[in-house]
DRENPA-3360 file (N, C-alpha, C; in nm, 2 decimals, always signed):
BEGIN
1 = XXXXXXXX = -0.67/+1.43/-1.08/-0.64/+1.46/-0.95/-0.50/+1.52/-0.94 ~ -0.46/+1.60/-0.85/-0.35/+1.64/-0.86/-0.24/+1.55/-0.79 ~ -0.12/+1.57/-0.81/-0.03/+1.47/-0.75/+0.03/+1.51/-0.62 ~ -0.05/+1.69/-0.59/-0.03/+1.69/-0.46/-0.16/+1.61/-0.35 ~ -0.25/+1.59/-0.39/-0.38/+1.50/-0.35/-0.32/+1.34/-0.33 ~ -0.21/+1.33/-0.43/-0.17/+1.16/-0.43/-0.09/+1.14/-0.32 ~ +0.01/+1.29/-0.29/+0.11/+1.26/-0.16/+0.05/+1.27/-0.06 ~ -0.06/+1.37/-0.04/-0.16/+1.39/+0.07/-0.25/+1.24/+0.10;
9 = XXXXXXXX = -0.32/+1.18/+0.01/-0.41/+1.08/+0.03/-0.39/+0.93/+0.05 ~ -0.27/+0.91/-0.05/-0.22/+0.77/-0.08/-0.16/+0.70/+0.01 ~ -0.03/+0.75/+0.02/+0.07/+0.71/+0.14/+0.02/+0.73/+0.26 ~ +0.13/+0.64/+0.36/+0.12/+0.66/+0.47/+0.19/+0.77/+0.54 ~ +0.21/+0.87/+0.65/+0.29/+0.91/+0.71/+0.39/+0.88/+0.79 ~ +0.52/+0.97/+0.76/+0.65/+1.00/+0.84/+0.65/+1.05/+0.99 ~ +0.71/+1.02/+1.07/+0.71/+1.09/+1.17/+0.84/+1.06/+1.28 ~ +0.83/+1.11/+1.36/+0.95/+1.10/+1.47/+0.91/+1.04/+1.57;
17 = XXXXXXXX = +0.90/+0.97/+1.66/+0.84/+0.84/+1.78/+0.96/+0.82/+1.86 ~ +1.00/+0.81/+2.00/+1.11/+0.82/+1.99/+1.27/+0.85/+1.96 ~ +1.29/+0.94/+1.94/+1.38/+1.00/+1.82/+1.44/+0.86/+1.74 ~ +1.34/+0.83/+1.66/+1.33/+0.71/+1.57/+1.26/+0.79/+1.43 ~ +1.29/+0.75/+1.30/+1.20/+0.76/+1.25/+1.11/+0.68/+1.19 ~ +1.00/+0.73/+1.23/+0.87/+0.63/+1.21/+0.78/+0.61/+1.16 ~ +0.62/+0.47/+1.13/+0.55/+0.53/+1.00/+0.41/+0.55/+1.13 ~ +0.35/+0.65/+1.10/+0.20/+0.72/+1.11/+0.15/+0.68/+1.07;
25 = XXXXXXXX = -0.04/+0.70/+1.13/-0.12/+0.74/+1.04/-0.13/+0.82/+0.95 ~ -0.15/+0.80/+0.83/-0.22/+0.93/+0.76/-0.33/+1.05/+0.81 ~ -0.26/+1.14/+0.86/-0.40/+1.26/+0.90/-0.52/+1.29/+0.79 ~ -0.50/+1.24/+0.68/-0.59/+1.33/+0.62/-0.67/+1.20/+0.59 ~ -0.72/+1.03/+0.60/-0.76/+0.99/+0.59/-0.75/+0.84/+0.66 ~ -0.68/+0.84/+0.77/-0.67/+0.72/+0.80/-0.73/+0.72/+0.95 ~ -0.79/+0.86/+0.99/-0.88/+0.85/+1.12/-1.05/+0.84/+1.14 ~ -1.07/+0.71/+1.14/-1.18/+0.63/+1.12/-1.31/+0.76/+1.19;
33 = XXXXXXXX = -1.44/+0.77/+1.17/-1.52/+0.88/+1.21/-1.59/+0.80/+1.33 ~ -1.61/+0.68/+1.34/-1.74/+0.62/+1.46/-1.57/+0.52/+1.49 ~ -1.50/+0.58/+1.63/-1.39/+0.47/+1.65/-1.44/+0.38/+1.71 ~ -1.57/+0.36/+1.77/-1.61/+0.27/+1.83/-1.67/+0.14/+1.79 ~ -1.67/+0.13/+1.64/-1.70/+0.06/+1.53/-1.61/-0.05/+1.53 ~ -1.47/+0.01/+1.55/-1.35/-0.03/+1.46/-1.29/-0.16/+1.54 ~ -1.28/-0.16/+1.67/-1.29/-0.30/+1.75/-1.36/-0.43/+1.72 ~ -1.51/-0.44/+1.69/-1.58/-0.52/+1.68/-1.54/-0.56/+1.56;
41 = XXXXXXXX = -1.51/-0.47/+1.43/-1.47/-0.55/+1.35/-1.33/-0.59/+1.33 ~ -1.28/-0.55/+1.35/-1.13/-0.56/+1.33/-1.13/-0.71/+1.42 ~ -1.16/-0.75/+1.49/-1.20/-0.92/+1.54/-1.24/-0.98/+1.44 ~ -1.35/-0.93/+1.36/-1.46/-1.02/+1.33/-1.36/-1.07/+1.14 ~ -1.26/-0.94/+1.12/-1.19/-0.95/+1.03/-1.06/-1.06/+1.02 ~ -1.04/-1.04/+1.13/-0.89/-1.11/+1.18/-0.97/-1.26/+1.14 ~ -1.08/-1.29/+1.27/-1.10/-1.46/+1.25/-1.18/-1.47/+1.09 ~ -1.22/-1.37/+1.05/-1.26/-1.41/+0.86/-1.13/-1.44/+0.75;
49 = XXXXXXXX = -1.00/-1.39/+0.79/-0.90/-1.39/+0.79/-0.84/-1.56/+0.79 ~ -0.84/-1.58/+0.95/-0.79/-1.75/+0.95/-0.90/-1.84/+0.93 ~ -1.04/-1.84/+0.87/-1.07/-1.92/+0.83/-1.06/-1.95/+0.70 ~ -1.06/-1.82/+0.59/-1.00/-1.79/+0.46/-0.84/-1.89/+0.46 ~ -0.78/-1.84/+0.55/-0.61/-1.89/+0.54/-0.60/-2.07/+0.55 ~ -0.70/-2.08/+0.67/-0.72/-2.23/+0.67/-0.79/-2.35/+0.57 ~ -0.91/-2.26/+0.50/-0.94/-2.31/+0.39/-0.83/-2.33/+0.23 ~ -0.77/-2.19/+0.23/-0.70/-2.23/+0.13/-0.59/-2.28/+0.15;
57 = XXXXXXXX = -0.52/-2.29/+0.26/-0.44/-2.42/+0.30/-0.47/-2.57/+0.27 ~ -0.57/-2.57/+0.26/-0.64/-2.71/+0.21/-0.65/-2.74/+0.09 ~ -0.65/-2.63/+0.04/-0.60/-2.61/-0.13/-0.48/-2.60/-0.18 ~ -0.37/-2.65/-0.11/-0.26/-2.60/-0.14/-0.24/-2.51/-0.25 ~ -0.18/-2.54/-0.38/-0.12/-2.44/-0.45/-0.25/-2.36/-0.52 ~ -0.38/-2.44/-0.50/-0.50/-2.40/-0.62/-0.49/-2.18/-0.62 ~ -0.45/-2.13/-0.52/-0.50/-1.98/-0.52/-0.37/-1.93/-0.47 ~ -0.25/-1.96/-0.48/-0.15/-1.86/-0.38/-0.09/-1.80/-0.38;
65 = XXXXXXXX = -0.14/-1.64/-0.44/-0.12/-1.51/-0.45/-0.19/-1.45/-0.36 ~ -0.33/-1.55/-0.33/-0.37/-1.45/-0.21/-0.34/-1.46/-0.07 ~ -0.24/-1.54/-0.03/-0.20/-1.57/+0.08/-0.10/-1.49/+0.13 ~ -0.05/-1.41/+0.08/+0.07/-1.35/+0.14/-0.01/-1.27/+0.19 ~ -0.09/-1.19/+0.10/-0.14/-1.02/+0.14/-0.28/-1.08/+0.24 ~ -0.29/-1.16/+0.26/-0.39/-1.20/+0.40/-0.28/-1.18/+0.49 ~ -0.21/-1.26/+0.46/-0.09/-1.28/+0.58/-0.04/-1.13/+0.65 ~ -0.02/-1.07/+0.53/+0.03/-0.92/+0.62/-0.11/-0.86/+0.66;
73 = XXXXXXXX = -0.22/-0.85/+0.59/-0.36/-0.80/+0.67/-0.33/-0.83/+0.80 ~ -0.35/-1.00/+0.82/-0.40/-1.04/+0.98/-0.25/-0.99/+1.05 ~ -0.11/-0.95/+1.02/-0.03/-0.89/+1.11/-0.04/-0.75/+1.09 ~ -0.08/-0.70/+1.02/-0.10/-0.54/+1.05/-0.20/-0.52/+1.15 ~ -0.32/-0.61/+1.14/-0.46/-0.62/+1.27/-0.38/-0.62/+1.38 ~ -0.24/-0.73/+1.42/-0.20/-0.77/+1.53/-0.08/-0.68/+1.53 ~ -0.09/-0.59/+1.47/+0.06/-0.51/+1.54/-0.01/-0.36/+1.54 ~ -0.09/-0.32/+1.50/-0.17/-0.18/+1.52/-0.32/-0.16/+1.60;
81 = XXXXXXXX = -0.39/-0.31/+1.59/-0.47/-0.33/+1.68/-0.60/-0.19/+1.61 ~ -0.69/-0.12/+1.68/-0.72/-0.06/+1.67/-0.72/+0.09/+1.57 ~ -0.55/+0.08/+1.57/-0.58/+0.24/+1.48/-0.47/+0.16/+1.32 ~ -0.52/+0.12/+1.27/-0.49/+0.08/+1.17/-0.46/+0.14/+1.02 ~ -0.38/+0.15/+0.96/-0.31/+0.26/+0.86/-0.40/+0.17/+0.71 ~ -0.52/+0.28/+0.72/-0.58/+0.18/+0.60/-0.53/+0.17/+0.42 ~ -0.48/+0.28/+0.43/-0.41/+0.27/+0.31/-0.33/+0.11/+0.27 ~ -0.26/+0.11/+0.37/-0.18/-0.07/+0.36/-0.29/-0.14/+0.38;
89 = XXXXXXXX = -0.39/-0.18/+0.45/-0.48/-0.26/+0.40/-0.58/-0.28/+0.30 ~ -0.58/-0.14/+0.21/-0.61/-0.11/+0.10/-0.58/-0.23/-0.05 ~ -0.43/-0.18/-0.03/-0.32/-0.24/-0.13/-0.35/-0.41/-0.09 ~ -0.33/-0.42/+0.01/-0.34/-0.59/+0.04/-0.51/-0.63/-0.04 ~ -0.60/-0.59/+0.05/-0.72/-0.58/-0.02/-0.74/-0.62/-0.15 ~ -0.65/-0.53/-0.22/-0.69/-0.46/-0.40/-0.66/-0.63/-0.41 ~ -0.45/-0.66/-0.37/-0.48/-0.80/-0.46/-0.55/-0.93/-0.43 ~ -0.55/-0.93/-0.28/-0.70/-1.05/-0.28/-0.78/-1.04/-0.38;
97 = XXXXXXXX = -0.87/-0.95/-0.42/-0.97/-0.87/-0.51/-1.00/-0.97/-0.59 ~ -0.86/-0.87/-0.66/-0.81/-0.96/-0.81/-0.82/-1.08/-0.85 ~ -0.72/-1.13/-0.72/-0.72/-1.28/-0.72/-0.85/-1.33/-0.67 ~ -0.93/-1.30/-0.68/-1.08/-1.38/-0.61/-1.15/-1.35/-0.78 ~ -1.16/-1.26/-0.82/-1.23/-1.21/-0.94/-1.16/-1.31/-1.07 ~ -1.03/-1.33/-1.03/-0.97/-1.44/-1.13/-1.02/-1.53/-1.18 ~ -1.01/-1.59/-0.99/-1.06/-1.77/-1.00/-1.23/-1.74/-1.02 ~ -1.29/-1.66/-1.00/-1.42/-1.69/-1.03/-1.45/-1.70/-1.15;
105 = XXXXXXXX = -1.40/-1.55/-1.27/-1.43/-1.59/-1.38/-1.37/-1.78/-1.40 ~ -1.28/-1.78/-1.37/-1.24/-1.96/-1.38/-1.31/-2.05/-1.40 ~ -1.43/-2.03/-1.33/-1.52/-2.13/-1.26/-1.47/-2.20/-1.17 ~ -1.35/-2.12/-1.09/-1.31/-2.20/-0.97/-1.38/-2.24/-0.89 ~ -1.48/-2.18/-0.80/-1.59/-2.17/-0.76/-1.70/-2.27/-0.76 ~ -1.68/-2.29/-0.87/-1.82/-2.40/-0.87/-1.84/-2.51/-0.82 ~ -1.70/-2.55/-0.76/-1.75/-2.68/-0.69/-1.65/-2.64/-0.56 ~ -1.64/-2.49/-0.50/-1.60/-2.47/-0.40/-1.69/-2.35/-0.29;
113 = XXXXXXXX = -1.84/-2.37/-0.28/-1.86/-2.28/-0.27/-1.81/-2.26/-0.14 ~ -1.76/-2.32/-0.02/-1.74/-2.27/+0.14/-1.62/-2.17/+0.09 ~ -1.56/-2.20/+0.02/-1.43/-2.12/+0.01/-1.47/-2.00/-0.04 ~ -1.54/-1.97/-0.13/-1.61/-1.86/-0.18/-1.67/-1.80/-0.08 ~ -1.78/-1.82/-0.02/-1.84/-1.77/+0.11/-1.71/-1.69/+0.20 ~ -1.61/-1.75/+0.22/-1.46/-1.75/+0.28/-1.43/-1.61/+0.23 ~ -1.40/-1.62/+0.09/-1.31/-1.51/+0.07/-1.46/-1.38/+0.05 ~ -1.62/-1.40/-0.01/-1.70/-1.28/+0.01/-1.66/-1.21/+0.09;
121 = XXXXXXXX = -1.66/-1.29/+0.25/-1.71/-1.27/+0.38/-1.58/-1.15/+0.46 ~ -1.46/-1.21/+0.41/-1.29/-1.11/+0.41/-1.36/-0.95/+0.35 ~ -1.39/-0.95/+0.22/-1.36/-0.90/+0.11/-1.53/-0.78/+0.14 ~ -1.64/-0.84/+0.20/-1.74/-0.75/+0.30/-1.72/-0.70/+0.40 ~ -1.61/-0.74/+0.51/-1.57/-0.71/+0.58/-1.48/-0.57/+0.57 ~ -1.44/-0.62/+0.49/-1.33/-0.49/+0.45/-1.41/-0.34/+0.41 ~ -1.50/-0.37/+0.33/-1.60/-0.31/+0.26/-1.64/-0.19/+0.37 ~ -1.69/-0.28/+0.51/-1.75/-0.23/+0.59/-1.66/-0.16/+0.69;
129 = XXXXXXXX = -1.48/-0.23/+0.68/-1.39/-0.10/+0.75/-1.38/+0.06/+0.68 ~ -1.37/+0.01/+0.57/-1.34/+0.16/+0.45/-1.48/+0.24/+0.52 ~ -1.59/+0.19/+0.51/-1.69/+0.26/+0.55/-1.64/+0.35/+0.68 ~ -1.63/+0.32/+0.78/-1.59/+0.39/+0.91/-1.47/+0.48/+0.87 ~ -1.41/+0.51/+0.77/-1.32/+0.59/+0.74/-1.35/+0.69/+0.62 ~ -1.44/+0.79/+0.60/-1.50/+0.83/+0.54/-1.39/+0.92/+0.44 ~ -1.33/+0.99/+0.49/-1.23/+1.05/+0.43/-1.13/+0.92/+0.30 ~ -1.11/+0.87/+0.30/-1.06/+0.76/+0.28/-1.11/+0.72/+0.09;
137 = XXXXXXXX = -1.27/+0.76/+0.15/-1.33/+0.82/-0.05/-1.23/+0.87/-0.13 ~ -1.15/+0.95/-0.04/-1.06/+1.10/-0.12/-0.99/+0.98/-0.19 ~ -0.93/+0.92/-0.11/-0.82/+0.88/-0.17/-0.84/+0.74/-0.28 ~ -0.98/+0.66/-0.24/-1.01/+0.60/-0.37/-1.01/+0.69/-0.48 ~ -1.13/+0.80/-0.45/-1.13/+0.85/-0.61/-0.99/+0.91/-0.66 ~ -0.86/+0.97/-0.58/-0.74/+0.97/-0.63/-0.72/+0.85/-0.74 ~ -0.70/+0.72/-0.67/-0.66/+0.62/-0.75/-0.72/+0.64/-0.91 ~ -0.84/+0.57/-0.87/-0.93/+0.57/-0.98/-0.93/+0.62/-1.08;
145 = XXXXXXXX = -0.94/+0.74/-1.09/-0.87/+0.89/-1.11/-0.79/+0.93/-1.17 ~ -0.67/+0.89/-1.11/-0.54/+0.89/-1.19/-0.52/+0.84/-1.30 ~ -0.45/+0.87/-1.42/-0.46/+0.78/-1.53/-0.31/+0.78/-1.52 ~ -0.26/+0.67/-1.51/-0.08/+0.66/-1.52/-0.04/+0.63/-1.66 ~ +0.01/+0.67/-1.72/+0.08/+0.64/-1.85/+0.22/+0.53/-1.81 ~ +0.15/+0.40/-1.82/+0.30/+0.32/-1.78/+0.36/+0.27/-1.84 ~ +0.40/+0.35/-1.98/+0.48/+0.34/-2.11/+0.63/+0.43/-2.09 ~ +0.54/+0.56/-1.97/+0.69/+0.66/-1.96/+0.71/+0.67/-1.84;
153 = XXXXXXXX = +0.64/+0.53/-1.77/+0.76/+0.46/-1.64/+0.88/+0.45/-1.67 ~ +0.99/+0.49/-1.57/+1.13/+0.47/-1.61/+1.15/+0.33/-1.54 ~ +1.13/+0.24/-1.56/+1.11/+0.13/-1.50/+1.27/+0.05/-1.45 ~ +1.38/+0.06/-1.55/+1.49/+0.04/-1.48/+1.54/+0.11/-1.42 ~ +1.53/+0.22/-1.39/+1.54/+0.35/-1.29/+1.48/+0.36/-1.16 ~ +1.38/+0.30/-1.18/+1.28/+0.23/-1.04/+1.35/+0.16/-0.97 ~ +1.35/+0.03/-1.08/+1.41/-0.04/-0.98/+1.55/-0.05/-0.94 ~ +1.59/+0.03/-0.97/+1.78/+0.07/-0.93/+1.73/+0.14/-0.78;
161 = XXXXXXXX = +1.63/+0.26/-0.80/+1.63/+0.36/-0.69/+1.51/+0.25/-0.55 ~ +1.48/+0.19/-0.57/+1.40/+0.07/-0.53/+1.50/+0.01/-0.46 ~ +1.60/-0.06/-0.52/+1.69/-0.14/-0.42/+1.76/-0.04/-0.34 ~ +1.80/+0.07/-0.39/+1.89/+0.18/-0.27/+1.82/+0.22/-0.12 ~ +1.66/+0.28/-0.17/+1.63/+0.30/-0.08/+1.57/+0.16/+0.00 ~ +1.59/+0.03/-0.03/+1.55/-0.03/+0.08/+1.70/-0.05/+0.16 ~ +1.82/-0.07/+0.02/+1.91/-0.08/+0.15/+1.98/+0.02/+0.23 ~ +1.94/+0.18/+0.18/+2.00/+0.21/+0.33/+1.90/+0.27/+0.42;
169 = XXXXXXXX = +1.76/+0.23/+0.42/+1.67/+0.24/+0.52/+1.69/+0.13/+0.61 ~ +1.70/+0.05/+0.59/+1.76/-0.08/+0.62/+1.91/-0.06/+0.71 ~ +2.01/+0.01/+0.69/+2.10/+0.06/+0.75/+2.08/+0.22/+0.85 ~ +1.99/+0.26/+0.84/+1.95/+0.36/+0.93/+1.87/+0.28/+1.02 ~ +1.77/+0.16/+1.03/+1.75/+0.08/+1.13/+1.87/+0.06/+1.19 ~ +1.94/+0.02/+1.14/+2.06/-0.05/+1.18/+2.13/-0.04/+1.27 ~ +2.08/+0.11/+1.29/+2.20/+0.27/+1.34/+2.07/+0.31/+1.40 ~ +1.98/+0.22/+1.46/+1.90/+0.27/+1.54/+1.84/+0.45/+1.56;
177 = XXXXXXXX = +1.78/+0.45/+1.39/+1.78/+0.55/+1.39/+1.60/+0.55/+1.32 ~ +1.58/+0.43/+1.26/+1.43/+0.42/+1.19/+1.39/+0.27/+1.31 ~ +1.27/+0.28/+1.32/+1.19/+0.14/+1.36/+1.23/+0.05/+1.28 ~ +1.15/-0.06/+1.31/+1.22/-0.23/+1.22/+1.10/-0.19/+1.11 ~ +0.96/-0.15/+1.13/+0.85/-0.11/+1.09/+0.91/-0.03/+0.98 ~ +0.99/+0.05/+0.92/+1.03/+0.16/+0.83/+1.08/+0.08/+0.68 ~ +1.22/-0.02/+0.78/+1.23/-0.07/+0.65/+1.15/-0.20/+0.62 ~ +1.09/-0.22/+0.72/+1.00/-0.38/+0.65/+0.90/-0.34/+0.59;
185 = XXXXXXXX = +0.81/-0.21/+0.57/+0.76/-0.17/+0.52/+0.80/-0.12/+0.37 ~ +0.94/-0.05/+0.37/+0.98/-0.05/+0.28/+1.03/-0.14/+0.09 ~ +1.06/-0.22/+0.24/+1.08/-0.37/+0.16/+0.99/-0.45/+0.11 ~ +0.84/-0.42/+0.14/+0.73/-0.47/+0.11/+0.64/-0.39/-0.02 ~ +0.73/-0.32/+0.03/+0.63/-0.16/-0.08/+0.69/-0.17/-0.22 ~ +0.89/-0.21/-0.20/+0.96/-0.23/-0.30/+0.89/-0.36/-0.38 ~ +0.90/-0.47/-0.31/+0.86/-0.58/-0.38/+0.72/-0.54/-0.46 ~ +0.63/-0.54/-0.39/+0.51/-0.47/-0.51/+0.54/-0.42/-0.59;
193 = XXXXXXXX = +0.56/-0.29/-0.62/+0.62/-0.21/-0.71/+0.71/-0.27/-0.82 ~ +0.78/-0.42/-0.77/+0.83/-0.44/-0.90/+0.76/-0.55/-0.94 ~ +0.68/-0.59/-0.89/+0.55/-0.66/-0.90/+0.48/-0.62/-1.04 ~ +0.46/-0.50/-0.94/+0.32/-0.38/-1.04/+0.40/-0.38/-1.16 ~ +0.53/-0.32/-1.19/+0.58/-0.31/-1.32/+0.61/-0.47/-1.43 ~ +0.56/-0.57/-1.37/+0.60/-0.69/-1.37/+0.42/-0.77/-1.45 ~ +0.31/-0.69/-1.38/+0.23/-0.69/-1.47/+0.20/-0.62/-1.59 ~ +0.11/-0.73/-1.67/+0.10/-0.70/-1.83/-0.02/-0.56/-1.80;
201 = XXXXXXXX = -0.01/-0.53/-1.90/-0.13/-0.39/-1.91/-0.27/-0.45/-1.97 ~ -0.34/-0.43/-1.86/-0.46/-0.47/-1.89/-0.57/-0.46/-2.02 ~ -0.63/-0.59/-2.00/-0.71/-0.56/-2.12/-0.89/-0.58/-2.07 ~ -0.98/-0.55/-2.14/-1.11/-0.56/-2.11/-1.12/-0.69/-2.04 ~ -1.21/-0.63/-1.92/-1.25/-0.73/-1.81/-1.38/-0.79/-1.87 ~ -1.34/-0.91/-1.80/-1.50/-1.03/-1.88/-1.56/-0.98/-1.76 ~ -1.71/-1.00/-1.77/-1.82/-0.92/-1.74/-1.81/-1.06/-1.62 ~ -1.87/-1.03/-1.48/-1.90/-1.06/-1.37/-2.03/-1.12/-1.34;
209 = XXXXXXXX = -2.07/-1.19/-1.23/-2.21/-1.23/-1.27/-2.31/-1.11/-1.15 ~ -2.40/-1.03/-1.17/-2.40/-0.96/-1.11/-2.43/-0.96/-0.92 ~ -2.44/-1.09/-0.88/-2.42/-1.18/-0.72/-2.31/-1.15/-0.67 ~ -2.22/-1.11/-0.73/-2.03/-1.04/-0.66/-2.07/-0.93/-0.68 ~ -2.14/-0.82/-0.56/-2.05/-0.66/-0.59/-1.97/-0.66/-0.50 ~ -1.89/-0.76/-0.41/-1.72/-0.65/-0.41/-1.65/-0.65/-0.51 ~ -1.69/-0.75/-0.58/-1.58/-0.77/-0.71/-1.62/-0.66/-0.86 ~ -1.71/-0.62/-0.86/-1.74/-0.48/-0.98/-1.58/-0.45/-1.01;
217 = XXXXXXXX = -1.57/-0.47/-1.19/-1.49/-0.41/-1.25/-1.46/-0.27/-1.25 ~ -1.33/-0.21/-1.29/-1.28/-0.10/-1.34/-1.33/-0.08/-1.48 ~ -1.39/-0.06/-1.58/-1.34/-0.09/-1.73/-1.24/-0.10/-1.76 ~ -1.16/-0.15/-1.82/-1.03/-0.15/-1.88/-0.98/-0.11/-1.81 ~ -0.94/-0.16/-1.63/-0.82/-0.10/-1.58/-0.81/-0.24/-1.50 ~ -0.69/-0.27/-1.43/-0.67/-0.33/-1.31/-0.59/-0.25/-1.20 ~ -0.68/-0.23/-1.14/-0.66/-0.14/-1.04/-0.53/-0.16/-0.97 ~ -0.47/-0.26/-0.92/-0.35/-0.26/-0.81/-0.25/-0.28/-0.84;
225 = XXXXXXXX = -0.21/-0.24/-0.99/-0.04/-0.26/-0.96/-0.06/-0.06/-1.02 ~ -0.13/+0.02/-1.06/-0.11/+0.15/-1.07/-0.14/+0.17/-0.95 ~ -0.25/+0.15/-0.85/-0.25/+0.18/-0.68/-0.07/+0.14/-0.66 ~ +0.00/+0.03/-0.65/+0.10/+0.01/-0.58/+0.24/+0.17/-0.62 ~ +0.24/+0.16/-0.75/+0.32/+0.24/-0.86/+0.31/+0.35/-0.77 ~ +0.13/+0.43/-0.80/+0.10/+0.58/-0.67/+0.15/+0.57/-0.56 ~ +0.12/+0.44/-0.48/+0.13/+0.48/-0.34/+0.30/+0.50/-0.34 ~ +0.37/+0.42/-0.40/+0.56/+0.44/-0.42/+0.61/+0.55/-0.44;
233 = XXXXXXXX = +0.51/+0.60/-0.55/+0.58/+0.75/-0.52/+0.51/+0.88/-0.44 ~ +0.39/+0.83/-0.39/+0.37/+0.93/-0.29/+0.42/+0.91/-0.18 ~ +0.45/+0.80/-0.12/+0.53/+0.76/-0.03/+0.68/+0.85/-0.06 ~ +0.74/+0.77/-0.16/+0.89/+0.86/-0.14/+0.90/+0.99/-0.14 ~ +0.77/+1.03/-0.19/+0.81/+1.22/-0.21/+0.73/+1.25/-0.06 ~ +0.67/+1.17/+0.02/+0.62/+1.23/+0.13/+0.77/+1.22/+0.20 ~ +0.81/+1.09/+0.21/+0.94/+1.07/+0.29/+1.08/+1.16/+0.26 ~ +1.08/+1.17/+0.16/+1.20/+1.29/+0.08/+1.16/+1.39/+0.17;
241 = XXXXXXXX = +0.99/+1.48/+0.16/+1.01/+1.58/+0.19/+1.04/+1.58/+0.38 ~ +0.96/+1.53/+0.42/+1.03/+1.49/+0.59/+1.14/+1.48/+0.61 ~ +1.22/+1.39/+0.57/+1.37/+1.43/+0.55/+1.45/+1.58/+0.54 ~ +1.42/+1.61/+0.46/+1.42/+1.77/+0.38/+1.38/+1.86/+0.42 ~ +1.28/+1.82/+0.51/+1.21/+1.96/+0.64/+1.28/+2.04/+0.75 ~ +1.32/+2.16/+0.68/+1.44/+2.22/+0.76/+1.38/+2.27/+0.88 ~ +1.25/+2.32/+0.92/+1.23/+2.31/+1.03/+1.15/+2.18/+1.10 ~ +1.13/+2.04/+1.04/+1.02/+1.95/+1.13/+1.10/+1.92/+1.20;
249 = XXXXXXXX = +1.02/+1.81/+1.30/+1.13/+1.78/+1.46/+1.25/+1.65/+1.36 ~ +1.26/+1.65/+1.30/+1.37/+1.54/+1.21/+1.47/+1.62/+1.25 ~ +1.49/+1.74/+1.22/+1.61/+1.82/+1.22/+1.67/+1.87/+1.37 ~ +1.58/+1.85/+1.44/+1.60/+1.84/+1.64/+1.65/+1.68/+1.64 ~ +1.66/+1.58/+1.59/+1.73/+1.47/+1.61/+1.89/+1.47/+1.59 ~ +1.94/+1.47/+1.65/+2.11/+1.51/+1.56/+2.15/+1.38/+1.53 ~ +2.11/+1.25/+1.57/+2.18/+1.14/+1.47/+2.13/+1.12/+1.34 ~ +2.00/+1.15/+1.33/+1.95/+1.17/+1.19/+2.02/+1.26/+1.09;
257 = XXXXXXXX = +1.99/+1.35/+1.16/+2.09/+1.48/+1.05/+2.18/+1.42/+1.04 ~ +2.31/+1.36/+1.13/+2.45/+1.33/+1.10/+2.45/+1.19/+1.00 ~ +2.32/+1.14/+1.00/+2.30/+1.00/+0.91/+2.26/+1.05/+0.73 ~ +2.17/+1.13/+0.77/+2.17/+1.24/+0.60/+2.26/+1.32/+0.60 ~ +2.39/+1.31/+0.66/+2.49/+1.40/+0.59/+2.57/+1.35/+0.53 ~ +2.59/+1.15/+0.60/+2.64/+1.11/+0.52/+2.62/+1.05/+0.34 ~ +2.76/+0.95/+0.33/+2.71/+0.92/+0.19/+2.56/+0.84/+0.20 ~ +2.58/+0.79/+0.25/+2.46/+0.68/+0.25/+2.31/+0.73/+0.27;
265 = XXXXXXXX = +2.31/+0.82/+0.38/+2.20/+0.94/+0.41/+2.15/+1.04/+0.27 ~ +2.28/+1.05/+0.16/+2.24/+1.14/+0.03/+2.21/+1.08/-0.06 ~ +2.24/+0.90/-0.03/+2.20/+0.81/-0.12/+2.06/+0.74/-0.13 ~ +2.01/+0.76/+0.03/+1.86/+0.78/+0.04/+1.81/+0.87/-0.04 ~ +1.80/+0.97/-0.01/+1.78/+1.08/-0.03/+1.75/+1.11/-0.19 ~ +1.87/+1.03/-0.29/+1.85/+1.06/-0.38/+1.74/+0.93/-0.45 ~ +1.76/+0.85/-0.40/+1.66/+0.71/-0.41/+1.54/+0.73/-0.43 ~ +1.46/+0.85/-0.32/+1.40/+0.92/-0.26/+1.33/+0.99/-0.41;
273 = XXXXXXXX = +1.42/+1.05/-0.39/+1.33/+1.16/-0.53/+1.35/+1.09/-0.64 ~ +1.43/+1.00/-0.70/+1.43/+0.89/-0.84/+1.33/+0.79/-0.79 ~ +1.27/+0.75/-0.73/+1.14/+0.65/-0.70/+1.00/+0.76/-0.72 ~ +1.04/+0.88/-0.70/+0.89/+1.00/-0.70/+0.93/+1.04/-0.81 ~ +1.05/+1.08/-0.90/+1.07/+1.11/-1.02/+1.04/+1.01/-1.20 ~ +1.07/+0.89/-1.10/+1.01/+0.77/-1.22/+0.85/+0.75/-1.31 ~ +0.77/+0.81/-1.14/+0.64/+0.75/-1.17/+0.61/+0.86/-1.19 ~ +0.65/+1.04/-1.20/+0.58/+1.15/-1.17/+0.62/+1.23/-1.26;
281 = XXXXXXXX = +0.75/+1.20/-1.35/+0.81/+1.26/-1.38/+0.90/+1.40/-1.33 ~ +0.97/+1.41/-1.37/+1.11/+1.49/-1.32/+1.05/+1.64/-1.29 ~ +0.95/+1.75/-1.35/+0.90/+1.84/-1.33/+0.83/+1.86/-1.20 ~ +0.95/+1.88/-1.13/+0.91/+1.94/-0.98/+0.77/+2.08/-0.93 ~ +0.77/+2.15/-1.08/+0.67/+2.27/-1.07/+0.53/+2.13/-1.15 ~ +0.53/+2.04/-1.17/+0.37/+2.00/-1.20/+0.27/+1.92/-1.02 ~ +0.36/+1.95/-0.95/+0.32/+1.92/-0.80/+0.17/+1.91/-0.83 ~ +0.10/+2.08/-0.89/-0.02/+2.10/-0.88/-0.14/+2.07/-1.02;
289 = X = -0.07/+2.00/-1.10/-0.16/+2.00/-1.18/-0.14/+1.90/-1.25;
% end
């Protein structure tokens, strides 16, 4: 898939709400086909996550990697109610799914049938939620079909750019020019991208029993690090394009324009460009290829 497809479907969107830069749903993929189904699914998901977190707490350090994305998933449901940004939920689901698959391969659930059922309930309910967003299938296909050359990613430059963007986005919010959710999301995404850079190259996945359909492996590939790196590059490109659009809404908000003209604003724009280029490469003419 083209870089343009990545930018349109993988990342959340940016808008202006109440005179501040804000995260908004992606109009390409975050609009459900059957809104009436969503409230009931979200209640069931919220309860399923609560059950799973309670069981994980009883197991102490048995599977700690699954806890943060589950907590963030539930926080997202609490914050956005029936208007979730499915891309963010997909990313958190992917981490939990990989953790479940590793525990399953290691035989962890042989004596933990209740905990296994709690994991599978969450995975199945997320699958049902995704089915309510038909266009999200394009997002998943874009991620699965895109073959990122991990060795070509400028890791050191990407880490520096992540630090810069996180700091300057926080400054933007401190100045009252962005909602608090924007630096929160940027910091969370930056942490996930750093972890993705540290994740070893995937090896051929071990076969899983056929009774675990939510965990069917993708041959030879661990998806979540690739998903996160592509998500970060797509978000950076989308954010940069929004901030520099000469006819966009942001141009009419004097405070935001003033910030972008400052040294801190220029650092933010450069950092967003550097994140985009570290993953996609520096050839701006490659957007459609």
